[in-house]
C-alpha positions as CSV (number, residue, x, y, z in Angstrom):
1,M,0.0,-0.1,0.1
2,F,1.2,3.5,-0.9
3,S,0.7,6.2,1.7
4,D,1.7,8.8,-0.7
5,E,-1.0,8.1,-3.4
6,R,-3.0,11.1,-4.1
7,R,-5.3,10.0,-6.6
8,Q,-8.8,9.5,-5.0
9,F,-10.8,8.7,-8.7
10,L,-9.8,5.6,-10.8
11,R,-8.2,6.7,-14.1
12,V,-8.9,4.7,-17.4
13,D,-7.3,4.7,-20.7
14,F,-9.4,6.5,-23.1
15,T,-9.1,8.0,-26.6
16,A,-11.4,10.5,-28.1
17,H,-12.1,13.5,-30.2
18,I,-12.0,16.5,-28.2
19,I,-12.9,20.2,-28.6
20,L,-11.3,22.5,-26.2
21,K,-12.2,26.1,-25.9
22,T,-10.6,28.9,-23.8
23,S,-11.6,32.4,-23.9
24,S,-9.2,33.2,-26.4
25,K,-8.8,30.2,-28.7
26,S,-10.4,26.9,-29.8
27,Y,-8.6,23.6,-30.2
28,E,-9.6,20.4,-32.0
29,L,-7.8,17.3,-30.3
30,E,-8.6,14.2,-31.9
31,G,-7.6,10.9,-30.3
32,N,-5.3,12.6,-28.0
33,S,-6.5,12.0,-24.5
34,R,-4.3,9.6,-22.6
35,D,-6.7,9.0,-19.4
36,I,-9.9,10.0,-18.1
37,S,-11.5,9.9,-14.4
38,Q,-14.7,11.3,-13.1
39,K,-12.3,14.4,-11.7
40,G,-10.4,15.2,-15.0
41,I,-8.7,14.3,-18.2
42,Y,-5.0,14.2,-19.4
43,I,-4.8,15.2,-23.1
44,N,-1.5,14.6,-25.1
45,S,-0.8,17.6,-26.9
46,S,1.9,20.2,-27.5
47,V,-0.9,22.9,-27.0
48,D,0.5,25.7,-24.5
49,I,-2.4,26.7,-22.3
50,P,-1.3,28.2,-19.1
51,V,-2.3,26.5,-15.6
52,G,-5.4,28.0,-14.2
53,T,-7.1,28.9,-17.6
54,L,-10.8,28.1,-17.6
55,C,-11.9,26.1,-20.5
56,D,-14.8,24.3,-22.0
57,L,-14.6,20.8,-23.4
58,V,-16.7,18.8,-25.7
59,V,-15.7,15.2,-25.6
60,I,-17.2,13.3,-28.6
61,L,-18.1,9.6,-28.2
62,T,-18.1,8.1,-31.6
63,G,-19.6,4.8,-30.8
64,S,-23.1,5.8,-31.5
65,K,-25.2,7.5,-34.2
66,P,-25.5,10.3,-33.6
67,P,-22.4,10.8,-31.6
68,V,-22.8,11.6,-27.9
69,T,-21.0,14.5,-26.3
70,L,-20.0,15.2,-22.8
71,N,-20.0,18.9,-22.3
72,I,-17.7,20.0,-19.5
73,T,-16.2,23.0,-17.8
74,G,-12.8,22.7,-16.4
75,S,-9.4,24.2,-15.5
76,V,-6.0,23.7,-16.7
77,V,-4.0,22.0,-13.6
78,R,-0.8,20.9,-15.2
79,N,1.1,21.7,-18.4
80,K,3.9,19.7,-19.5
81,D,5.8,19.2,-22.8
82,D,3.5,16.2,-23.7
83,G,0.2,17.5,-22.6
84,I,-2.3,19.2,-20.2
85,A,-4.3,17.9,-17.3
86,I,-7.7,19.4,-16.9
87,E,-9.8,19.3,-13.7
88,F,-13.6,18.9,-14.3
89,K,-15.4,22.0,-12.6
90,E,-18.9,21.5,-14.0
91,M,-21.0,19.4,-16.1
92,N,-24.5,18.3,-16.8
93,L,-26.2,15.2,-15.3
94,E,-26.1,13.5,-18.8
95,S,-22.6,14.3,-19.3
96,Y,-21.8,12.9,-15.7
97,T,-23.6,9.6,-16.3
98,H,-21.7,8.9,-19.4
99,L,-18.6,9.8,-17.8
100,K,-19.3,7.6,-14.9
101,N,-20.0,4.8,-17.5
102,I,-16.8,5.4,-19.3
103,V,-14.7,5.1,-16.4
104,K,-16.8,1.9,-15.3
105,Y,-16.7,-0.1,-18.6
106,N,-13.1,0.8,-19.2
107,N,-11.7,-0.1,-16.0
108,K,-9.4,-3.2,-16.8
109,E,-9.5,-4.4,-13.1
110,S,-13.4,-5.0,-13.5
111,V,-13.2,-7.3,-16.3
């Protein structure tokens, strides 16, 4: 058991088409998410968005017709050379329900 483990939310591998909008710019990042949890997402990308920047995310799930979208408001909490970490701040109930299912059904330990 690791006493210094800070994660409280299970993270799962997840790839999706993501549209990220800040107050000054919009980015389309396809297939670049590294992992997702109920608390946030890490996106593999070279975009330079300062820590603390508020953003709106649209995560597009392409497994259904029409595609399901998660609409989430978040904040950049980490910016590294290989990507950015976004902490989720707000989302509607439908998006939260889909997010819970993504984490549940992509959890390799529950198989």
